[in-house]
C-alpha positions as a printed Julia matrix, in Angstrom:
387×3 Matrix{Float64}:
 -217.16   84.77  -64.38
 -217.74   82.83  -61.17
 -214.81   82.5   -58.76
 -215.48   80.02  -56.08
 -212.32   80.71  -54.54
 -213.49   83.04  -52.13
 -216.47   81.28  -50.66
 -215.42   79.63  -47.23
 -217.86   76.7   -47.21
 -217.23   72.97  -48.52
 -219.83   70.54  -50.07
 -219.28   68.94  -46.58
 -220.47   71.72  -44.73
 -222.91   73.25  -47.19
 -227.07   73.71  -46.02
 -229.55   73.0   -47.78
 -231.46   76.28  -48.92
 -234.39   76.56  -51.53
 -234.3    79.65  -53.12
 -237.7    80.76  -55.03
 -237.81   83.72  -57.15
 -240.04   84.99  -60.07
 -239.44   87.64  -63.33
 -243.03   89.58  -64.15
 -243.18   91.35  -66.85
 -246.0    93.44  -67.71
 -246.26   93.84  -71.8
 -247.35   97.01  -73.1
 -248.94   98.13  -76.34
 -246.07  100.37  -78.57
 -245.72  101.2   -82.09
 -242.73   99.7   -83.69
 -238.82  101.14  -83.11
 -237.64  103.31  -86.16
 -234.98  100.68  -87.16
 -235.33   96.86  -87.54
 -232.52   96.3   -85.26
 -234.48   97.47  -82.13
 -237.4    94.7   -82.79
 -237.8    93.6   -79.02
 -237.88   90.06  -78.63
 -240.39   87.72  -77.37
 -237.71   86.85  -74.54
 -236.89   89.97  -73.57
 -235.28   90.01  -69.78
 -236.39   86.51  -69.85
 -233.15   85.29  -71.72
 -231.06   87.2   -68.91
 -232.99   85.09  -66.36
 -232.27   81.8   -67.58
 -228.35   82.94  -67.73
 -228.38   83.61  -64.35
 -230.27   80.74  -63.42
 -227.56   79.16  -64.65
 -225.08   80.69  -62.86
 -226.81   80.72  -59.47
 -227.15   77.21  -59.68
 -223.56   76.55  -60.65
 -222.86   78.07  -57.5
 -225.42   76.84  -55.58
 -224.16   73.11  -56.33
 -221.21   73.65  -54.44
 -223.36   74.6   -51.32
 -226.48   72.83  -50.91
 -228.46   75.44  -52.98
 -231.45   75.26  -55.26
 -232.89   77.57  -57.33
 -235.89   77.58  -58.97
 -237.31   80.42  -61.46
 -241.26   81.44  -62.51
 -241.43   84.04  -65.69
 -244.47   85.55  -66.31
 -245.62   87.94  -69.09
 -249.13   89.07  -68.63
 -250.78   92.58  -70.47
 -251.45   95.96  -68.42
 -255.05   94.87  -67.62
 -254.1    91.17  -66.35
 -251.05   92.5   -64.22
 -253.01   92.87  -60.79
 -254.46   89.3   -60.81
 -251.32   87.76  -62.0
 -249.37   89.17  -59.55
 -251.5    88.11  -56.51
 -251.66   84.54  -57.81
 -247.84   84.86  -57.62
 -247.98   86.14  -53.47
 -250.55   83.51  -53.21
 -248.29   81.22  -54.29
 -245.56   82.22  -51.6
 -243.06   84.35  -54.12
 -241.28   86.65  -52.04
 -238.42   87.31  -54.34
 -240.09   89.19  -57.74
 -238.05   90.87  -60.13
 -240.75   93.4   -62.15
 -240.25   94.77  -65.06
 -243.4    97.64  -65.5
 -243.33  101.16  -66.03
 -243.64  103.55  -62.46
 -247.28  103.55  -62.0
 -247.43   99.57  -62.26
 -244.0    99.02  -60.51
 -245.1   101.22  -57.47
 -248.9    99.54  -57.48
 -247.58   96.13  -57.48
 -244.95   96.99  -54.43
 -247.68   98.17  -52.4
 -249.53   95.28  -53.08
 -246.92   92.71  -52.23
 -246.08   94.35  -48.98
 -243.42   94.35  -46.03
 -242.8    90.36  -46.67
 -241.76   90.59  -50.29
 -238.78   92.18  -51.76
 -239.57   93.47  -55.23
 -236.47   94.36  -57.44
 -237.2    96.95  -60.28
 -235.26   95.75  -63.86
 -236.46   98.37  -65.83
 -238.23  101.59  -64.68
 -235.83  104.89  -64.66
 -238.04  106.96  -62.84
 -235.97  109.27  -60.79
 -238.61  109.5   -58.7
 -238.69  106.11  -57.47
 -235.68  106.79  -55.92
 -236.94  109.6   -54.48
 -240.34  111.1   -52.93
 -242.37  108.07  -54.35
 -239.49  105.62  -52.79
 -240.81  102.01  -51.61
 -239.07  100.26  -48.3
 -239.8    97.06  -49.87
 -238.16   97.67  -53.32
 -234.52   97.69  -54.61
 -233.24   99.2   -58.13
 -231.46   97.69  -60.88
 -232.13   99.47  -63.39
 -230.64  103.36  -63.56
 -232.29  105.94  -62.74
 -232.78  108.65  -65.63
 -230.59  111.11  -63.08
 -227.51  108.67  -63.44
 -228.5   108.18  -67.26
 -227.91  111.96  -68.04
 -225.66  112.37  -65.5
 -223.05  110.19  -67.41
 -223.85  111.7   -70.77
 -222.81  115.47  -68.79
 -220.07  114.4   -67.47
 -218.43  112.86  -70.5
 -219.49  116.04  -72.19
 -217.83  118.25  -69.56
 -214.93  116.02  -69.8
 -214.83  116.67  -73.61
 -214.83  120.79  -73.02
 -218.21  120.84  -74.68
 -220.54  122.78  -72.19
 -222.67  124.54  -74.31
 -225.82  122.25  -75.13
 -228.25  122.19  -77.9
 -231.47  120.76  -76.33
 -234.03  118.65  -78.52
 -236.61  116.89  -76.76
 -239.76  114.83  -77.96
 -243.38  116.39  -76.77
 -244.68  113.27  -74.74
 -244.32  113.02  -70.8
 -241.58  110.57  -70.6
 -239.54  112.77  -72.88
 -240.29  115.85  -70.88
 -239.22  113.85  -67.77
 -235.84  112.81  -69.92
 -235.48  117.02  -70.89
 -235.5   118.04  -67.27
 -233.13  115.78  -66.16
 -230.88  116.92  -68.75
 -231.41  120.4   -67.18
 -230.87  118.83  -63.8
 -227.39  117.49  -65.22
 -226.56  120.01  -66.84
 -226.77  122.53  -63.92
 -225.12  119.78  -61.89
 -221.93  119.43  -63.99
 -221.85  123.69  -65.18
 -222.89  123.22  -68.88
 -225.42  125.57  -70.24
 -228.45  124.72  -72.25
 -228.37  128.12  -75.13
 -231.45  126.72  -76.97
 -233.74  124.44  -76.2
 -236.89  122.85  -79.32
 -239.6   120.7   -79.16
 -240.02  118.13  -81.67
 -243.54  117.05  -81.77
 -244.98  113.7   -82.07
 -247.61  113.94  -84.74
 -248.24  109.97  -84.65
 -247.25  109.54  -88.19
 -245.9   106.26  -89.7
 -241.91  106.38  -88.9
 -240.63  103.6   -91.04
 -242.6   103.93  -94.29
 -240.72  103.67  -97.82
 -240.63  107.45  -98.13
 -239.99  108.22  -93.91
 -236.01  109.1   -95.08
 -236.87  111.37  -97.66
 -239.43  113.26  -95.27
 -237.04  113.55  -92.61
 -234.02  115.02  -94.72
 -235.95  117.41  -95.54
 -237.44  118.15  -92.33
 -234.78  117.74  -89.77
 -232.06  120.54  -90.99
 -235.11  123.07  -91.39
 -236.24  122.49  -87.82
 -232.75  122.83  -86.3
 -231.86  125.53  -88.81
 -230.28  128.99  -86.95
 -229.88  127.66  -83.43
 -227.64  129.83  -81.17
 -224.05  128.34  -81.42
 -223.22  125.16  -79.32
 -221.4   122.66  -78.83
 -223.17  119.55  -78.75
 -226.91  118.19  -79.61
 -228.62  116.52  -76.58
 -231.35  114.88  -77.29
 -234.22  113.44  -75.23
 -236.82  111.19  -76.8
 -237.25  108.18  -74.84
 -240.31  107.66  -77.48
 -238.17  107.05  -79.71
 -239.87  109.44  -82.59
 -237.21  111.91  -83.82
 -233.52  111.06  -82.4
 -231.78  108.4   -84.58
 -232.6   111.1   -87.33
 -230.92  113.56  -85.86
 -226.94  112.88  -86.88
 -226.0   113.41  -90.16
 -229.44  115.71  -90.94
 -228.6   118.22  -88.56
 -228.1   122.19  -90.04
 -224.99  122.71  -88.38
 -223.05  119.66  -87.76
 -222.31  118.73  -84.32
 -221.87  115.73  -82.24
 -225.44  114.2   -80.79
 -225.37  112.4   -77.47
 -228.43  111.22  -75.12
 -231.13  109.26  -77.27
 -229.24  108.63  -80.6
 -225.6   109.15  -81.19
 -223.72  108.75  -77.85
 -225.99  106.9   -75.75
 -225.87  106.14  -72.43
 -226.5   102.39  -71.48
 -226.15   99.62  -68.79
 -225.24   97.21  -71.59
 -224.52   96.32  -75.44
 -224.05   93.5   -77.07
 -220.53   94.58  -78.07
 -219.09   94.96  -74.95
 -216.28   93.11  -74.25
 -214.22   94.89  -71.77
 -213.74   93.28  -68.23
 -214.24   89.83  -69.16
 -217.37   90.55  -70.74
 -216.59   88.32  -74.06
 -217.49   85.35  -72.55
 -220.41   86.61  -70.39
 -221.5    87.54  -73.94
 -221.15   84.43  -75.45
 -222.59   82.26  -72.81
 -225.83   83.93  -73.16
 -225.21   83.73  -77.29
 -225.05   80.09  -77.35
 -227.96   79.86  -74.53
 -230.67   82.09  -76.38
 -229.35   82.54  -80.27
 -229.39   86.24  -79.85
 -227.15   89.3   -78.54
 -227.6    90.31  -75.37
 -230.15   93.72  -74.36
 -230.1    96.04  -71.53
 -233.17   94.56  -70.48
 -231.48   91.21  -70.34
 -228.85   92.29  -68.45
 -230.84   93.75  -65.57
 -232.26   90.77  -65.13
 -229.23   88.53  -64.88
 -228.14   91.58  -62.93
 -231.09   91.27  -60.09
 -231.2    87.21  -60.33
 -227.58   87.49  -59.52
 -227.96   89.58  -56.7
 -230.35   87.62  -55.26
 -227.55   84.67  -55.79
 -224.76   86.57  -54.22
 -226.79   87.27  -50.83
 -228.2    83.75  -50.69
 -224.5    82.58  -50.76
 -223.34   85.12  -48.28
 -225.97   84.15  -45.78
 -226.31   80.66  -46.18
 -230.56   81.41  -46.03
 -233.52   82.74  -48.16
 -235.06   84.85  -45.64
 -236.27   87.78  -47.39
 -235.58   90.19  -44.78
 -232.53   89.0   -44.86
 -231.36   89.04  -48.16
 -232.71   92.98  -47.84
 -230.75   93.84  -45.31
 -227.54   92.24  -46.73
 -228.19   93.58  -50.09
 -228.36   96.63  -48.55
 -224.94   96.65  -46.41
 -221.52   97.81  -47.03
 -220.45   94.09  -47.24
 -222.32   93.22  -50.39
 -220.65   93.78  -53.56
 -220.64   91.92  -57.1
 -218.63   91.53  -60.37
 -220.85   92.81  -63.14
 -218.14   93.17  -66.35
 -218.05   96.71  -66.0
 -214.66   96.98  -63.93
 -215.37   97.66  -60.49
 -217.95   96.02  -58.13
 -221.43   96.71  -58.21
 -223.18   97.85  -54.81
 -226.48   99.54  -53.1
 -227.23  103.09  -52.03
 -228.24  102.06  -48.78
 -231.02  105.29  -48.39
 -233.15  104.85  -51.57
 -231.84  100.87  -52.75
 -230.56  102.23  -55.93
 -227.92   99.84  -57.06
 -224.69  101.97  -58.13
 -223.21  101.01  -61.61
 -220.68  102.73  -64.29
 -222.93  103.79  -67.47
 -221.33  102.78  -70.58
 -221.62  105.39  -73.58
 -222.12  103.24  -76.79
 -222.27  104.85  -80.6
 -223.9   101.65  -81.47
 -220.53   99.53  -82.39
 -218.46   99.93  -79.26
 -218.3   101.04  -75.75
 -217.02  104.81  -76.52
 -216.24  105.69  -72.61
 -217.53  104.61  -69.27
 -218.72  106.94  -66.7
 -218.05  108.53  -63.79
 -215.39  110.24  -65.75
 -211.99  110.69  -64.53
 -211.98  113.35  -61.99
 -215.43  113.21  -60.76
 -214.72  112.45  -57.4
 -217.28  112.0   -54.55
 -216.74  110.96  -50.44
 -218.2   107.83  -51.0
 -217.48  105.84  -54.24
 -216.96  107.98  -57.48
 -220.44  106.27  -58.74
 -222.31  108.35  -56.37
 -221.65  111.03  -58.55
 -224.02  109.94  -60.65
 -227.7   110.37  -60.01
 -229.33  111.65  -56.67
 -227.16  112.1   -53.84
 -227.84  111.14  -50.04
 -228.77  114.55  -49.11
 -230.56  115.38  -52.67
 -233.12  112.4   -51.96
 -236.06  113.17  -50.41
 -236.45  109.38  -49.71
 -237.36  108.53  -46.2
 -238.82  104.56  -46.39
 -234.93  103.25  -45.46
 -234.56  105.59  -42.18
């Protein structure tokens, strides 16, 4: 929902400003997901950009601001050439959907005159010792996501965890983030087990039959625990954990109750109208990636509105300042951490149908903002690019 009453300019005083932005997506080869519900739409991310473009242009029409948008999807081997072409064409505001290694390389290619907005990479290192001064993060870090789960588990008085993680590198990083969150909030991991990815088909006619026999045996005789924490970024086994555990317990993390930035059933804080507008525009439900790209472009739009300009350096300075805030259908305005460029935002806890809870949980306070109880706090961050 857009509010025009807060704007102090009138149409007669509007200054013409042209704003160019791009969404750059790298399409990686991947296995089909376990569930058909999770098939990735061809317009993932780009659909959110369309809605943000509408929103920015609606506000811009009152102020004399115009917005143009490029959307580019490339395979990994073509990423550098396509990104260089964007830079050569004068793009200086680029939302990137890519993994950590590619994102860092592209940000370094972009240089100081370009603002890169990370829409999808969750790696905590990007907000830590691998941070870049020309990059801000719309996507939450792994640490923010695992802290959101940990806070809820502790609020529920479920301090004893059985951590089940995958064998792939991303799963290992997620598992380590859960270990860190457990230490941070006083939980105890009573046992860990690794589920090996053997590369077999996950959607065969007999897949559920094999899993029904395999998972209970895999989780048998675990030490006493309150909750199962699943760390499976590779989407290999976690969705099968609920209802197949040897000892029935709640499941959180990569299955059961999951930490997300947004989901299609979320209706609180004015989100219903937002969801309907997206569905009318795209013909499908919103996914996290769509929301994060929408949010990135709205960050740009809000900064342009408040600064009445399109200078990349000025926009970056305003985005990282205490003056910046943006309504995001989460009950509180989102802002940025000036020390590493991470957006502060609540994390929704989603069970596949509804928003069960929202972190930060009640009682988790912070001298600056309760949102800073999620993820790396300033004293913990080794990022020095923003000094």
